PAMARNU-942950 format. One record per residue: residue in three letters; x, y, z of N, C-alpha, C in turn. Coordinates in steps of 0.1 Angstrom, whole numbers, plus 2048, in hexadecimal, padded with zeros to 3 digits. Layout:
N
ALAXYZXYZXYZ ...
//
This chain:
180
MET4284AD55B4374AD55C43A4B156B ILE4424A95714464AC57F4524B557F GLN4514C058645C4CA5864654C8592 GLN4714C358F47B4C05984894BF591 ASP4944C05984A14BE5924AA4B5599 ARG4A64AF5A44AF4A65AC4B04985A6 ILE4A54935A04A548659A4A748858B THR4B14825854B44835774B7475571 LEU4B64745644BA46855D4C646B553 LYS4CE4615524D94615484D9454541 ASN4E04535364E144752E4D444152B LEU4CA44A5284BD4455244BD43E516 LYS4B84325164B742A50A4A8426508 VAL4A242B4FE4934284FC4924204EF ALA48A4154F048740D4E54794104E0 SER47841B4D846A41F4D44624144CD PHE46940C4C54624014BE45C3F74C8 ALA4623F64D445D3EC4DD4533F24E8 SER4524004E74494064F143B4054EC GLN4333FE4F54253FC4F141C4054FA GLU41A40150641240951041A413518 THR42741051A43041952243D41951A TRP44642251E45342351745B41651A CYS46141151046B40651247840D513 PHE47E40C51F48B41452149440D52C LYS4A041352C4A94105374B141D539 ALA4B34215464BB42D5494C142C556 SER4CB4355584D24365654CA44156D VAL4C743F5794C04495814CA45058B TYR4CA45D58A4D34655934CA46D59D PHE4CF46E5A94C94765B44D447F5B9 ASP4D148C5B84DB4965BC4E84945B6 GLY4E84905A94F448E5A14FC4815A3 ILE4F64785AC4FD46B5AE4F44605A8 ARG4FB4575A14F444B59B4EF4425A6 VAL4E24405A84DD4385B24D642B5AD ALA4D242B5A14CA42059C4CA41F58D THR4C54135884C241157A4B340F579 ALA4AD41657049E41456E49C40E560 SER49140655F48E40055347F3FD552 ASN47A3FC54646C3F854446B3F0537 GLU4643E65364633DD52A45A3E3520 GLY4523ED5234493F451943C3ED517 HIS4383E451F42B3DD51D4203E1526 GLY4223ED52D4183F153641B3EE544 GLY4263E75474293E45554313EF55C SER4353EB56843C3F557044A3F856B THR44F40357045D40656E46540157A PHE46F3F95774773F35814833FC584 ILE4863FE59149140659549A3FD59E HIS4A63FB59A4B03F25A24BB3FB5A6 ALA4BE3FB5B34C84035BA4D63FE5B5 GLN4DF4085B34ED4055B14F33FF5BE PRO4FE3F85BD5043F35C95073FE5D3 ASP5053FC5DF5074065EA4FF4135E9 MET4F44125E14EC41E5DF4DE41D5E4 ILE4DB4125EC4CE4105F14C841B5F9 ASN4D14216024CC42C60B4CA438602 LYS4D243B5F94D14475F04C44455E8 LEU4C24395E34B64365DB4A94385E4 ALA4AA4345F049F4365F949C4455FB LYS4A644D5FB4A445C5FC49E4615F0 ALA4A245C5E449C4605D748D45D5D7 LYS48A4515DC47C44D5DD4744565E6 ALA47A4595F14734625FB4714705F5 TYR47B4745EE47A4825E746E4815DD ALA46E4775D54634765CB4554755D1 LYS45446E5DC44746E5E344347B5EA SER44D4845EB4494915F144249B5E8 PHE4404975DC43949F5D242A49E5D5 PRO4234A95D24144A85D440E49E5CA PRO4034985CD3FD48E5C43F94955B7 TYR3F948D5AC3F549259F3E648F59D THR3DF49A5993D04985963CF497587 CYS3C948C5833C74895753BA48F56F ASP3BA48F5623AD49355B3A348755B PHE3A847B55D3A046F55E39746F56A ILE38A46D56838046D57338045E579 ASP38345D58638245058C37344C58D PRO37044058836243C58835C439595 GLN36543659F3604335AD35D4405B4 THR36444B5B23624575BA35B4625B1 ASN35B4605A435646A59B35E47759B LYS36A4775A03734825A138047F599 PRO38748A59539448758F39D47D597 ALA3A34745903AC46A5973B847259C VAL3BD46D5A83C94735AE3D34685AF ILE3DF46B5AA3EA4615AA3F54675B3 GLU3FA45E5BD4054625C54124615BD ILE41B46A5BF42746A5B74314615BE ASP4394595B64444515BC44F4525B2 LEU45A44B5B546644C5AD46444659F GLU45C43B59E459436591452440588 MET44944758E44145158644A45C582 VAL45446158B45D46B58746646657C VAL46B45A57D47345557246C454565 ASP45F44F56545744E55945545B553 ASP45246555C45047355745D478550 LEU46947655647547A550478474543 VAL47546754147646053546D46752A SER46146A52E45847052445D47E520 VAL46148652A46649352747349351E MET47C48952148848851A48548450B GLU47C47A50A4794754FC4724804F4 SER4694874FB4624924F446B49D4F0 ARG4754A04F847F4AA4F54884A64E9 LYS48B4994E94934934DE48C4944D1 THR47F4904D14774914C547549F4C0 THR4734A84CA4714B64C747E4BC4C1 LEU48A4B94C74974BE4C24994B94B3 SER4954AD4B04974A84A348E4B0499 LYS4824B249D4794BA49447E4C9493 PHE4824CE49E4884DC49E4934DD495 ASN49D4D44964A94D448D4A54D447E ARG49B4CC47B4974CC46D4904D9469 GLU4884DF4714814EB46E4894F846F TYR4924F847949A50447C4A3508470 SER4A84FE4694B150145E4AA504451 LYS49D50145049650244348B50C444 LYS48450D44F47851544F47A522457 VAL47352D45447353945C469537467 LEU46D53647346553347F463540487 PHE45754348B45554F49344954D49C VAL4495544A743F5544B14385614B1 LYS42A5614AF42256D4B041656A4B8 ASP4135734C14075714CA4075644D1 GLY41255F4D54135534DC4125464D4 ASN4125474C741153B4BE41D53A4B5 LEU42152E4B242D52B4AA42852A49B TYR42F53149242B53148443852F47C ASN43652B46F44152C46543C532459 LEU44553745144153D44443F53243A PRO43353043543152642B43952841E LYS43D51E41844451E40B45052740B THR45752741746352F41846E52541D ASN47952441448451B41848F52541D LEU49252442A49C52D4304A952C429 ASN4AD5204254BA51E41F4BB525411 ALA4B052840B4B052E3FE4B053E3FF ILE4AE54340B4AE55140D4BC55740F ARG4C05604064CD5664074CE570412 ASP4C45794134C458441D4BA581428 LYS4BE5794314B557543C4B1582445 ALA4BA58B4474B759744F4AC59F448 GLU4AC5A043B4A25A74344945A0435 LEU49559343448858B43648358D444 PHE48B58C44E48658D45C48159B45F SER4885A54594835B345A4755B5454 SER4745AF4484675B044145C5A9449 LEU45F59D44F45659645745159E463 ARG45B5A54694575AE47444E5B9470 GLN4515BF4644485CA46043A5C545D ARG4395B945842B5B44554255AE462 GLY42C5A846A4275A14764275A9483 GLY42E5B448342F5BC49043C5B9497 SER4405C349E44D5C24A544D5B84B1 ASP4415B44B54415AA4C044359C4BD ILE4455994B044858B4AC4565874B0 VAL45857A4B34655754B646856C4AB ILE47356F4A347756749848155D49E ILE47E55149E4865464A549354549E ASN4945464914A054448A4AB54F48D GLU4A755A4934B05644974B75614A4 LEU4B15594AC4B65564B94C254C4B8 PRO4CB54C4C24D55414C34CD5344C4 LYS4D352A4BE4CC51D4BC4C65174C9 GLU4CE5184D44C95134E14BD51A4E6 LYS4BE5274E54B25304E94A652D4E0 ALA4A952C4D349F5294C949751C4CC PHE49F5124D04995054D34905074E0 GLU49550E4EA48D5114F64805174F3 VAL4805214EA4735284E646A51F4DE TYR4705174D546950D4CD4625034D6 CYS4694FE4E04634F44E94574FA4F1 GLN4585074F544D50D4FC44050D4F4 HIS44150C4E743550C4DE4324FF4D8 VAL43A4F54D94384E84D44354DD4DE ILE43C4DE4E943A4D44F44304D84FD LYS4264D04FF41B4D450941D4CB515 ASP41B4D252141C4CA52E4124BF52F 
//
């Protein structure tokens, strides 16, 4: 995952059913909060195409230069010619593809979180995410008593996700579900 906040996507539309080797998508590309381009990929393993908005060619060039300023990405894949990990130069297309992956992963994770958060007792102990088996949170009348009992058994260092405000709960959940 590329850590930056100057290049963003909006209006992302992904056709998961058509995504084969790459994401099939279309999105608006923003640089420093200004819409500079439209990006798309047909999902067949080909390149992501980025087309400048009218009168935004110079701003798009700055976005491309910014993307190229990132250090190269070293892969786990061993290059057969050098027998070393492959190194990939970062460009705007790679940043856009990375953003699509992050946004889709977050969307999928949010959907799963919403299903689990309302029904399961979710907690973090020793850096791992757990849930209480065979416990339906909706059927529990005294949730405070259940959480107190869980702390007594599991130790005071556990984080009960269901006690957190939903936005914070999702953030903690993501830390344990989404892997970089």
